[in-house]
Each structure stands twice: as structure tokens, then as C-alpha cells.
N, CA, C and O of each residue as an XYZ file, in Angstrom:
788
protein
N      15.521    -60.745     38.288
C      14.232    -60.132     38.312
C      14.422    -58.649     38.019
O      15.331    -58.028     38.571
N      13.599    -58.077     37.176
C      13.651    -56.651     36.872
C      12.291    -56.030     37.137
O      11.260    -56.575     36.743
N      12.297    -54.907     37.797
C      11.076    -54.163     38.057
C      11.286    -52.751     37.546
O      12.137    -52.016     38.047
N      10.498    -52.376     36.539
C      10.588    -51.038     35.948
C      12.018    -50.699     35.549
O      12.550    -49.669     35.965
N      12.624    -51.528     34.774
C      13.954    -51.311     34.211
C      15.077    -51.294     35.243
O      16.199    -50.913     34.910
N      14.813    -51.691     36.476
C      15.864    -51.734     37.489
C      16.052    -53.172     37.951
O      15.088    -53.828     38.345
N      17.280    -53.664     37.905
C      17.497    -55.051     38.346
C      17.516    -55.156     39.866
O      18.044    -54.285     40.557
N      16.947    -56.208     40.359
C      16.974    -56.491     41.788
C      17.449    -57.921     41.981
O      17.025    -58.822     41.258
N      18.310    -58.127     42.933
C      18.868    -59.455     43.158
C      18.218    -60.159     44.337
O      18.675    -61.224     44.751
N      17.178    -59.589     44.872
C      16.556    -60.171     46.050
C      15.246    -60.843     45.692
O      14.509    -60.386     44.818
N      14.977    -61.917     46.373
C      13.721    -62.637     46.198
C      13.001    -62.653     47.533
O      13.628    -62.589     48.590
N      11.698    -62.737     47.479
C      10.908    -62.788     48.702
C      10.469    -64.212     48.968
O      10.254    -64.995     48.043
N      10.339    -64.537     50.237
C       9.776    -65.819     50.631
C       8.599    -65.532     51.536
O       8.568    -64.523     52.240
N       7.655    -66.407     51.509
C       6.488    -66.233     52.361
C       6.368    -67.444     53.270
O       6.321    -68.582     52.803
N       6.318    -67.195     54.553
C       6.168    -68.279     55.512
C       7.447    -69.015     55.842
O       7.419    -69.970     56.619
N       8.578    -68.598     55.270
C       9.849    -69.272     55.552
C      10.410    -68.792     56.884
O      10.168    -67.661     57.306
N      11.152    -69.662     57.530
C      11.791    -69.340     58.800
C      13.238    -69.810     58.734
O      13.517    -70.927     58.296
N      14.153    -68.956     59.169
C      15.575    -69.258     59.096
C      16.188    -69.141     60.481
O      15.702    -68.393     61.329
N      17.256    -69.887     60.698
C      18.012    -69.682     61.926
C      18.801    -68.385     61.777
O      18.983    -67.875     60.671
N      19.254    -67.873     62.886
C      20.030    -66.636     62.845
C      21.256    -66.804     61.963
O      21.551    -65.932     61.147
N      21.978    -67.914     62.114
C      23.211    -68.117     61.355
C      22.952    -68.303     59.864
O      23.747    -67.842     59.045
N      21.859    -68.971     59.493
C      21.521    -69.106     58.075
C      21.290    -67.737     57.448
O      21.767    -67.465     56.346
N      20.560    -66.880     58.148
C      20.278    -65.558     57.603
C      21.531    -64.688     57.586
O      21.702    -63.875     56.677
N      22.409    -64.845     58.578
C      23.667    -64.098     58.564
C      24.505    -64.452     57.337
O      25.094    -63.570     56.713
N      24.561    -65.732     56.992
C      25.306    -66.149     55.798
C      24.688    -65.533     54.549
O      25.404    -65.026     53.686
N      23.363    -65.573     54.450
C      22.686    -65.009     53.278
C      22.883    -63.498     53.185
O      22.969    -62.954     52.084
N      22.955    -62.821     54.321
C      23.121    -61.370     54.317
C      24.557    -60.947     54.028
O      24.780    -59.972     53.311
N      25.532    -61.668     54.578
C      26.922    -61.235     54.494
C      27.683    -61.805     53.304
O      28.682    -61.220     52.884
N      27.238    -62.930     52.749
C      27.979    -63.573     51.654
C      28.143    -62.669     50.429
O      29.260    -62.561     49.922
N      27.088    -62.012     49.927
C      27.301    -61.163     48.747
C      28.314    -60.046     48.997
O      29.176    -59.787     48.157
N      28.211    -59.393     50.137
C      29.152    -58.314     50.458
C      30.576    -58.852     50.546
O      31.495    -58.267     49.972
N      30.766    -59.957     51.259
C      32.106    -60.518     51.450
C      32.706    -61.011     50.137
O      33.875    -60.754     49.852
N      31.910    -61.718     49.338
C      32.436    -62.285     48.086
C      32.764    -61.185     47.083
O      33.841    -61.194     46.486
N      31.847    -60.236     46.892
C      32.092    -59.165     45.920
C      33.275    -58.310     46.361
O      34.087    -57.908     45.527
N      33.384    -58.028     47.650
C      34.519    -57.243     48.145
C      35.827    -58.006     47.954
O      36.823    -57.418     47.534
N      35.842    -59.299     48.253
C      37.061    -60.097     48.079
C      37.477    -60.159     46.612
O      38.658    -60.023     46.293
N      36.514    -60.362     45.724
C      36.824    -60.395     44.288
C      37.332    -59.032     43.824
O      38.282    -58.951     43.045
N      36.698    -57.962     44.304
C      37.135    -56.617     43.929
C      38.539    -56.300     44.416
O      39.336    -55.717     43.682
N      38.846    -56.682     45.652
C      40.192    -56.441     46.170
C      41.233    -57.278     45.436
O      42.339    -56.804     45.179
N      40.886    -58.522     45.095
C      41.805    -59.354     44.306
C      42.023    -58.745     42.922
O      43.138    -58.757     42.400
N      40.954    -58.215     42.335
C      41.086    -57.567     41.027
C      41.969    -56.325     41.123
O      42.705    -56.013     40.187
N      41.901    -55.612     42.252
C      42.755    -54.428     42.422
C      44.227    -54.810     42.538
O      45.102    -54.037     42.149
N      44.503    -56.005     43.074
C      45.890    -56.464     43.150
C      46.400    -56.807     41.757
O      47.535    -56.482     41.409
N      45.558    -57.465     40.957
C      45.958    -57.872     39.606
C      45.991    -56.680     38.659
O      46.930    -56.530     37.877
N      44.965    -55.830     38.727
C      44.854    -54.647     37.869
C      44.853    -53.404     38.763
O      43.781    -52.950     39.163
N      46.001    -52.852     39.081
C      46.062    -51.726     40.020
C      45.551    -50.423     39.395
O      46.337    -49.573     38.976
N      44.248    -50.284     39.340
C      43.632    -49.067     38.825
C      42.652    -48.526     39.855
O      41.936    -49.298     40.493
N      42.612    -47.221     40.023
C      41.670    -46.651     40.993
C      40.214    -46.753     40.546
O      39.311    -46.495     41.343
N      39.970    -47.120     39.304
C      38.593    -47.235     38.817
C      37.824    -48.358     39.507
O      36.595    -48.317     39.570
N      38.530    -49.356     40.024
C      37.852    -50.460     40.704
C      37.276    -50.047     42.060
O      36.480    -50.778     42.650
N      37.678    -48.883     42.543
C      37.120    -48.399     43.809
C      35.641    -48.073     43.646
O      34.871    -48.222     44.596
N      35.231    -47.632     42.464
C      33.834    -47.233     42.237
C      32.873    -48.410     42.434
O      31.917    -48.265     43.197
N      33.074    -49.576     41.785
C      32.137    -50.672     42.055
C      32.231    -51.203     43.487
O      31.233    -51.667     44.037
N      33.415    -51.140     44.092
C      33.524    -51.563     45.494
C      32.744    -50.622     46.408
O      32.089    -51.068     47.351
N      32.814    -49.326     46.130
C      32.044    -48.366     46.927
C      30.549    -48.554     46.700
O      29.763    -48.454     47.641
N      30.150    -48.827     45.457
C      28.730    -49.074     45.169
C      28.250    -50.335     45.882
O      27.135    -50.370     46.402
N      29.082    -51.363     45.907
C      28.732    -52.589     46.622
C      28.581    -52.319     48.117
O      27.631    -52.790     48.743
N      29.511    -51.565     48.686
C      29.428    -51.248     50.119
C      28.184    -50.418     50.415
O      27.491    -50.669     51.401
N      27.897    -49.434     49.569
C      26.711    -48.600     49.784
C      25.432    -49.416     49.647
O      24.483    -49.217     50.405
N      25.402    -50.324     48.693
C      24.222    -51.157     48.503
C      24.044    -52.216     49.569
O      22.966    -52.797     49.697
N      25.083    -52.470     50.331
C      25.020    -53.500     51.371
C      24.684    -52.945     52.747
O      24.647    -53.698     53.720
N      24.442    -51.660     52.846
C      24.201    -51.037     54.153
C      23.029    -51.695     54.870
O      23.130    -51.998     56.059
N      21.929    -51.920     54.176
C      20.763    -52.544     54.805
C      21.055    -53.958     55.274
O      20.632    -54.359     56.359
N      21.781    -54.715     54.457
C      22.145    -56.081     54.846
C      23.060    -56.078     56.068
O      22.894    -56.889     56.979
N      24.026    -55.162     56.079
C      24.946    -55.090     57.211
C      24.219    -54.633     58.477
O      24.519    -55.110     59.572
N      23.266    -53.713     58.329
C      22.476    -53.276     59.487
C      21.683    -54.453     60.051
O      21.664    -54.676     61.262
N      21.028    -55.204     59.161
C      20.223    -56.335     59.624
C      21.113    -57.403     60.262
O      20.731    -58.016     61.258
N      22.297    -57.626     59.691
C      23.230    -58.585     60.294
C      23.657    -58.108     61.680
O      23.788    -58.913     62.602
N      23.873    -56.806     61.827
C      24.217    -56.264     63.136
C      23.111    -56.454     64.154
O      23.376    -56.749     65.319
N      21.872    -56.285     63.717
C      20.732    -56.512     64.614
C      20.674    -57.981     65.014
O      20.478    -58.300     66.187
N      20.843    -58.874     64.047
C      20.762    -60.308     64.346
C      21.880    -60.770     65.276
O      21.676    -61.677     66.083
N      23.054    -60.158     65.172
C      24.174    -60.553     66.035
C      23.930    -60.208     67.499
O      24.655    -60.681     68.373
N      22.926    -59.397     67.774
C      22.612    -59.042     69.156
C      21.801    -60.130     69.857
O      21.562    -60.048     71.062
N      21.380    -61.138     69.114
C      20.547    -62.202     69.671
C      21.314    -63.516     69.685
O      22.253    -63.686     68.907
N      20.932    -64.452     70.557
C      21.616    -65.749     70.596
C      21.409    -66.542     69.302
O      20.501    -66.251     68.524
N      22.254    -67.536     69.087
C      22.224    -68.311     67.843
C      20.975    -69.165     67.699
O      20.664    -69.590     66.586
N      20.244    -69.434     68.780
C      19.090    -70.328     68.670
C      17.791    -69.620     68.273
O      16.747    -70.268     68.202
N      17.826    -68.306     68.012
C      16.598    -67.632     67.579
C      16.318    -67.958     66.120
O      17.212    -68.357     65.374
N      15.069    -67.783     65.729
C      14.660    -67.977     64.342
C      14.137    -66.656     63.819
O      13.609    -65.840     64.575
N      14.286    -66.450     62.523
C      13.841    -65.219     61.881
C      12.820    -65.588     60.821
O      13.058    -66.467     59.992
N      11.691    -64.915     60.853
C      10.630    -65.193     59.892
C       9.737    -63.985     59.717
O      10.063    -62.881     60.155
N       8.605    -64.208     59.069
C       7.645    -63.131     58.857
C       7.058    -62.691     60.191
O       6.810    -63.524     61.063
N       6.833    -61.387     60.358
C       6.190    -60.933     61.593
C       4.704    -61.280     61.578
O       4.128    -61.472     60.507
N       4.085    -61.361     62.737
C       2.657    -61.685     62.773
C       1.826    -60.534     62.206
O       2.232    -59.372     62.254
N       0.671    -60.877     61.677
C      -0.254    -59.861     61.195
C      -0.012    -59.399     59.778
O      -0.664    -58.455     59.332
N       0.891    -60.019     59.056
C       1.110    -59.671     57.659
C       1.798    -58.330     57.437
O       1.764    -57.808     56.323
N       2.418    -57.760     58.460
C       3.138    -56.506     58.273
C       4.490    -56.786     57.632
O       4.987    -57.911     57.682
N       5.083    -55.760     57.030
C       6.377    -55.926     56.386
C       7.482    -55.890     57.424
O       7.350    -55.234     58.457
N       8.551    -56.582     57.156
C       9.691    -56.612     58.059
C      10.070    -58.032     58.396
O       9.815    -58.956     57.624
N      10.679    -58.202     59.550
C      11.057    -59.540     59.988
C      10.807    -59.657     61.481
O      10.890    -58.682     62.228
N      10.501    -60.867     61.889
C      10.267    -61.150     63.294
C      11.354    -62.058     63.817
O      11.803    -62.967     63.119
N      11.779    -61.817     65.042
C      12.793    -62.648     65.689
C      12.098    -63.407     66.805
O      11.515    -62.818     67.715
N      12.174    -64.734     66.713
C      11.448    -65.591     67.643
C      12.428    -66.434     68.437
O      13.393    -66.959     67.883
N      12.183    -66.565     69.738
C      13.033    -67.372     70.608
C      12.781    -68.854     70.416
O      11.762    -69.256     69.854
N      13.718    -69.664     70.887
C      13.585    -71.118     70.768
C      12.413    -71.612     71.606
O      11.668    -72.488     71.166
N      12.242    -71.070     72.793
C      11.091    -71.431     73.610
C      10.096    -70.273     73.554
O      10.399    -69.195     73.042
N       8.920    -70.520     74.084
C       7.890    -69.483     74.062
C       8.370    -68.248     74.820
O       9.129    -68.353     75.783
N       7.927    -67.110     74.383
C       8.344    -65.851     74.994
C       9.223    -65.081     74.028
O       9.635    -65.597     72.989
N       9.494    -63.866     74.380
C      10.288    -63.054     73.469
C      11.773    -63.315     73.693
O      12.212    -63.508     74.827
N      12.544    -63.318     72.608
C      13.983    -63.542     72.746
C      14.643    -62.316     73.372
O      14.207    -61.186     73.152
N      15.676    -62.543     74.137
C      16.373    -61.418     74.756
C      17.712    -61.209     74.061
O      18.326    -62.145     73.548
N      18.140    -59.965     74.061
C      19.435    -59.635     73.483
C      20.548    -60.184     74.367
O      20.365    -60.396     75.566
N      21.692    -60.408     73.757
C      22.868    -60.824     74.515
C      23.304    -59.678     75.424
O      23.126    -58.517     75.058
N      23.865    -59.964     76.589
C      24.285    -58.894     77.501
C      25.334    -57.991     76.852
O      26.271    -58.471     76.214
N      25.169    -56.706     77.020
C      26.136    -55.741     76.506
C      25.906    -55.297     75.083
O      26.504    -54.310     74.654
N      25.058    -55.990     74.326
C      24.882    -55.601     72.923
C      24.160    -54.274     72.743
O      24.452    -53.578     71.771
N      23.227    -53.872     73.624
C      22.657    -52.530     73.440
C      23.716    -51.423     73.552
O      23.685    -50.456     72.791
N      24.652    -51.565     74.501
C      25.722    -50.566     74.617
C      26.634    -50.592     73.398
O      27.018    -49.542     72.883
N      26.982    -51.788     72.938
C      27.820    -51.907     71.748
C      27.118    -51.313     70.535
O      27.749    -50.646     69.715
N      25.826    -51.551     70.419
C      25.051    -51.008     69.310
C      25.060    -49.481     69.333
O      25.231    -48.847     68.292
N      24.879    -48.893     70.504
C      24.913    -47.426     70.624
C      26.295    -46.884     70.263
O      26.408    -45.871     69.574
N      27.350    -47.568     70.734
C      28.711    -47.129     70.440
C      28.980    -47.161     68.935
O      29.518    -46.203     68.379
N      28.608    -48.252     68.281
C      28.839    -48.363     66.839
C      28.018    -47.343     66.067
O      28.499    -46.767     65.092
N      26.781    -47.118     66.498
C      25.928    -46.124     65.837
C      26.557    -44.736     65.936
O      26.589    -44.002     64.948
N      27.053    -44.372     67.105
C      27.702    -43.078     67.279
C      28.999    -42.966     66.497
O      29.303    -41.907     65.948
N      29.766    -44.046     66.440
C      31.027    -44.036     65.691
C      30.790    -43.858     64.200
O      31.460    -43.054     63.552
N      29.841    -44.603     63.659
C      29.544    -44.503     62.226
C      28.978    -43.126     61.894
O      29.332    -42.541     60.870
N      28.107    -42.607     62.747
C      27.553    -41.271     62.511
C      28.652    -40.213     62.547
O      28.633    -39.275     61.749
N      29.601    -40.353     63.458
C      30.713    -39.407     63.538
C      31.559    -39.465     62.273
O      31.935    -38.425     61.733
N      31.863    -40.669     61.793
C      32.619    -40.794     60.543
C      31.859    -40.191     59.372
O      32.462    -39.565     58.500
N      30.539    -40.373     59.342
C      29.727    -39.800     58.265
C      29.764    -38.275     58.309
O      29.848    -37.632     57.263
N      29.703    -37.692     59.496
C      29.762    -36.231     59.624
C      31.127    -35.714     59.185
O      31.202    -34.718     58.465
N      32.204    -36.371     59.604
C      33.549    -35.949     59.200
C      33.706    -36.067     57.685
O      34.267    -35.170     57.056
N      33.221    -37.158     57.091
C      33.324    -37.341     55.638
C      32.511    -36.286     54.893
O      32.978    -35.744     53.891
N      31.304    -35.987     55.367
C      30.477    -34.967     54.714
C      31.136    -33.596     54.817
O      31.143    -32.835     53.850
N      31.688    -33.281     55.984
C      32.369    -31.999     56.158
C      33.598    -31.911     55.249
O      33.833    -30.873     54.632
N      34.380    -32.988     55.160
C      35.568    -32.989     54.304
C      35.181    -32.822     52.841
O      35.826    -32.069     52.111
N      34.137    -33.517     52.408
C      33.685    -33.402     51.021
C      33.198    -31.991     50.722
O      33.527    -31.431     49.677
N      32.424    -31.416     51.624
C      31.943    -30.050     51.446
C      33.110    -29.071     51.410
O      33.123    -28.156     50.587
N      34.085    -29.253     52.288
C      35.252    -28.369     52.313
C      36.043    -28.458     51.010
O      36.513    -27.438     50.505
N      36.195    -29.651     50.465
C      36.915    -29.808     49.194
C      36.155    -29.123     48.067
O      36.750    -28.395     47.273
N      34.841    -29.349     47.988
C      34.053    -28.720     46.920
C      34.099    -27.195     47.016
O      34.263    -26.514     46.004
N      33.956    -26.657     48.225
C      34.012    -25.204     48.387
C      35.396    -24.669     48.061
O      35.517    -23.605     47.453
N      36.435    -25.383     48.451
C      37.790    -24.952     48.152
C      38.075    -25.006     46.652
O      38.756    -24.130     46.119
N      37.563    -26.019     45.976
C      37.743    -26.092     44.522
C      36.965    -24.989     43.818
O      37.421    -24.447     42.811
N      35.792    -24.655     44.347
C      34.960    -23.634     43.712
C      35.493    -22.227     43.954
O      35.438    -21.384     43.058
N      36.006    -21.962     45.150
C      36.354    -20.590     45.499
C      37.814    -20.384     45.881
O      38.226    -19.253     46.140
N      38.590    -21.435     45.921
C      39.974    -21.287     46.373
C      40.926    -22.154     45.589
O      40.745    -22.386     44.394
N      41.934    -22.623     46.273
C      43.016    -23.365     45.629
C      42.717    -24.847     45.450
O      43.357    -25.511     44.636
N      41.758    -25.370     46.195
C      41.482    -26.801     46.151
C      42.237    -27.578     47.200
O      42.112    -28.800     47.279
N      43.026    -26.881     48.016
C      43.788    -27.534     49.079
C      43.012    -27.450     50.390
O      42.589    -26.370     50.801
N      42.830    -28.593     51.041
C      42.104    -28.656     52.309
C      42.889    -29.559     53.257
O      43.301    -30.656     52.880
N      43.092    -29.095     54.480
C      43.738    -29.906     55.512
C      42.877    -29.824     56.766
O      42.646    -28.738     57.299
N      42.405    -30.974     57.232
C      41.661    -31.055     58.486
C      42.545    -31.774     59.490
O      42.797    -32.971     59.353
N      43.012    -31.059     60.487
C      43.913    -31.638     61.467
C      45.306    -31.054     61.329
O      45.511    -30.086     60.596
N      46.241    -31.630     62.018
C      47.626    -31.173     62.020
C      48.521    -32.313     61.537
O      48.832    -33.223     62.305
N      48.941    -32.269     60.255
C      49.762    -33.372     59.735
C      51.091    -33.529     60.473
O      51.578    -34.649     60.631
N      51.678    -32.432     60.921
C      52.964    -32.515     61.615
C      52.796    -32.942     63.069
O      53.723    -33.488     63.668
N      51.620    -32.697     63.638
C      51.366    -33.051     65.030
C      50.874    -34.472     65.216
O      50.729    -34.928     66.351
N      50.614    -35.181     64.130
C      50.219    -36.586     64.218
C      48.732    -36.841     64.313
O      48.326    -37.979     64.552
N      47.895    -35.816     64.132
C      46.451    -36.075     64.189
C      45.743    -35.549     62.945
O      44.772    -34.798     63.040
N      46.232    -35.947     61.798
C      45.620    -35.581     60.523
C      44.335    -36.377     60.312
O      44.341    -37.606     60.372
N      43.244    -35.673     60.066
C      41.994    -36.341     59.712
C      41.905    -36.541     58.207
O      41.580    -37.627     57.728
N      42.205    -35.455     57.459
C      41.966    -35.477     56.020
C      42.835    -34.409     55.364
O      42.971    -33.300     55.882
N      43.425    -34.756     54.212
C      44.163    -33.759     53.433
C      43.880    -33.978     51.957
O      43.930    -35.104     51.461
N      43.583    -32.886     51.263
C      43.355    -32.897     49.820
C      44.215    -31.792     49.227
O      43.976    -30.611     49.481
N      45.218    -32.171     48.436
C      46.097    -31.201     47.782
C      45.884    -31.287     46.284
O      46.023    -32.352     45.683
N      45.546    -30.160     45.692
C      45.378    -30.104     44.234
C      46.757    -29.939     43.613
O      47.540    -29.084     44.025
N      47.041    -30.769     42.618
C      48.342    -30.762     41.954
C      48.211    -30.137     40.573
O      47.121    -30.099     40.002
N      49.321    -29.651     40.039
C      49.277    -29.137     38.661
C      48.902    -30.262     37.693
O      49.280    -31.416     37.894
N      48.181    -29.926     36.678
C      47.767    -30.924     35.698
C      46.414    -31.534     36.010
O      45.978    -32.445     35.306
N      45.737    -31.055     37.050
C      44.387    -31.531     37.349
C      44.312    -32.745     38.251
O      43.219    -33.254     38.501
N      45.439    -33.223     38.744
C      45.395    -34.364     39.660
C      45.299    -33.860     41.103
O      45.425    -32.665     41.371
N      45.076    -34.786     42.007
C      44.967    -34.416     43.417
C      45.589    -35.507     44.275
O      45.636    -36.675     43.891
N      46.058    -35.103     45.429
C      46.614    -36.014     46.422
C      45.640    -36.048     47.591
O      45.285    -35.006     48.140
N      45.214    -37.236     47.967
C      44.250    -37.408     49.054
C      44.889    -38.271     50.133
O      45.431    -39.338     49.845
N      44.820    -37.803     51.379
C      45.390    -38.558     52.495
C      44.395    -38.571     53.648
O      43.809    -37.545     53.994
N      44.215    -39.744     54.231
C      43.357    -39.908     55.401
C      44.223    -40.328     56.577
O      45.078    -41.203     56.442
N      44.004    -39.714     57.716
C      44.745    -40.081     58.923
C      43.991    -41.156     59.680
O      43.005    -40.864     60.357
N      44.439    -42.386     59.576
C      43.687    -43.501     60.153
C      43.601    -43.437     61.671
O      42.532    -43.677     62.232
N      44.691    -43.121     62.345
C      44.644    -43.071     63.815
C      43.725    -41.966     64.307
O      42.943    -42.174     65.235
N      43.812    -40.804     63.698
C      42.963    -39.687     64.120
C      41.495    -39.966     63.807
O      40.621    -39.659     64.618
N      41.217    -40.546     62.636
C      39.826    -40.867     62.293
C      39.247    -41.900     63.245
O      38.105    -41.771     63.686
N      40.029    -42.926     63.563
C      39.553    -43.928     64.520
C      39.343    -43.322     65.904
O      38.389    -43.668     66.600
N      40.233    -42.422     66.297
C      40.081    -41.760     67.589
C      38.841    -40.886     67.651
O      38.110    -40.910     68.642
N      38.598    -40.110     66.593
C      37.404    -39.256     66.543
C      36.148    -40.115     66.516
O      35.161    -39.794     67.178
N      36.178    -41.211     65.751
C      35.016    -42.106     65.696
C      34.751    -42.735     67.060
O      33.599    -42.837     67.483
N      35.808    -43.157     67.748
C      35.629    -43.739     69.081
C      35.083    -42.709     70.060
O      34.222    -43.026     70.880
N      35.578    -41.476     69.979
C      35.069    -40.418     70.848
C      33.592    -40.150     70.561
O      32.793    -40.000     71.486
N      33.228    -40.090     69.270
C      31.820    -39.916     68.912
C      30.964    -41.066     69.398
O      29.834    -40.857     69.842
N      31.492    -42.283     69.319
C      30.759    -43.442     69.817
C      30.551    -43.390     71.316
O      29.472    -43.724     71.806
N      31.576    -42.973     72.050
C      31.445    -42.854     73.511
C      30.435    -41.778     73.899
O      29.611    -41.978     74.790
N      30.511    -40.632     73.217
C      29.567    -39.551     73.525
C      28.140    -39.997     73.241
O      27.241    -39.769     74.051
N      27.927    -40.640     72.081
C      26.572    -41.090     71.755
C      26.087    -42.155     72.739
O      24.916    -42.158     73.119
N      26.969    -43.050     73.150
C      26.591    -44.073     74.126
C      26.150    -43.428     75.435
O      25.134    -43.818     76.011
N      26.909    -42.443     75.906
C      26.543    -41.753     77.144
C      25.216    -41.013     77.000
O      24.349    -41.112     77.868
N      25.057    -40.270     75.900
C      23.824    -39.502     75.690
C      22.621    -40.433     75.597
O      21.602    -40.189     76.242
N      22.727    -41.491     74.808
C      21.596    -42.409     74.630
C      21.268    -43.153     75.921
O      20.096    -43.380     76.220
N      22.283    -43.531     76.684
C      22.041    -44.241     77.942
C      21.373    -43.328     78.966
O      20.424    -43.735     79.635
N      21.862    -42.102     79.091
C      21.249    -41.152     80.026
C      19.820    -40.838     79.599
O      18.919    -40.787     80.436
N      19.610    -40.629     78.308
C      18.259    -40.340     77.811
C      17.309    -41.499     78.102
O      16.167    -41.281     78.507
N      17.774    -42.724     77.897
C      16.931    -43.890     78.164
C      16.589    -43.992     79.653
O      15.454    -44.313     80.003
N      17.547    -43.725     80.517
C      17.276    -43.791     81.962
C      16.320    -42.689     82.399
O      15.475    -42.911     83.266
N      16.446    -41.498     81.805
C      15.530    -40.409     82.146
C      14.108    -40.706     81.675
O      13.142    -40.330     82.338
N      13.979    -41.380     80.534
C      12.648    -41.737     80.034
C      11.982    -42.778     80.917
O      10.755    -42.801     81.020
N      12.762    -43.639     81.554
C      12.202    -44.667     82.439
C      11.664    -44.068     83.739
O      10.738    -44.611     84.340
N      12.247    -42.950     84.169
C      11.841    -42.345     85.451
C      10.582    -41.540     85.331
O      10.115    -40.972     86.318
């Protein structure tokens, strides 16, 4: 289907109802299959150019992954369909009458993941800005963290000939993301309790 010269791979249904697991498969299959094919292609053809379509696929799958994350907070017996009143979006309906409840602990997990992802996004934006500013006004070399101390977040070294060396510190990034997730979980939980009082 094409709308105004832009291809779209999604179709709409009206009045359809799906189980949680059916919708999870529909949401996650394109991301999983395209990523698996892309990674296999990178093994066969070791070129960094394949990172671009993989990154585009990941960026385009954000909404699907968010919706899958929301659905995972509910039990498997819920159904997903059109919301009442003809509004846009999706409705989650319990197996018996009444509103479905989230699984225990999922609100805390959701807050933790939201804080972790936001922290990674802030670190990535800061690193990108630092590299651009360094390339514009300096040598192009940027180091965030202490590579010798074991907590390197990010390093970008400009090499002669126009190439660059990029290094990410996985342990430090995971640690910073976990810390951001914990802080956000605490802030959101305290804020929610204060709003209830």
C-alpha cells in the first residue's frame, strides 16, 4: 500500500480481536526476522554498510516494541481489539467482565526500563553532540569515561586519512543505564504515591 509516495506495510482491521500472544507475534516477527536476516548477511558480507538498514529497521520498530512491552504487562488470556466509541488506538479486554489487571511487578519493571532507555538516549545524544562539536572545532577525538580505569562509556578517535575508531564500553553503559532506571523508578514511584495522598 502506498500513500502519497510513501510505502506502508501496515494494514488496518475493523472489529477484529486478537489474543495477546497473536498480537505479540504480529508485532515482533518483522523486527526479529529482518534483524536475523541482517545479522546473517553481516556474517556473509562483512561490511559496515549493513548497519544502516538494521538501524532503520530498529528505529522503525520502536512503536511495535513499545506496544509489545505494554501487552507483556497483561496476562495471556486478555484480548486486544478496537477501543469503544470509535476512538483510535487499541483496547485491552479481560477474559471475564471487568478491566484486566497488570501482572504483579510490571509497573515497576516498566518504570525501570523507561528510565534505562531514556538514560541511554541521553548518553548517546551527548556523545553524538560531543563528536560533532569536536570535529567542528577540535581534533575529532572524544573520550567519555576513563578507558584505563575500566569505565569507558564512549570513545571516538579520528585517524589520519579520514577514518575513525569508535569504541563503546558495554559494562559502563549498562551500569549507567541501570542507575538511570533505578533513579527513574524511585522518582516515578514517589511521585505516584504523593499524587495519591
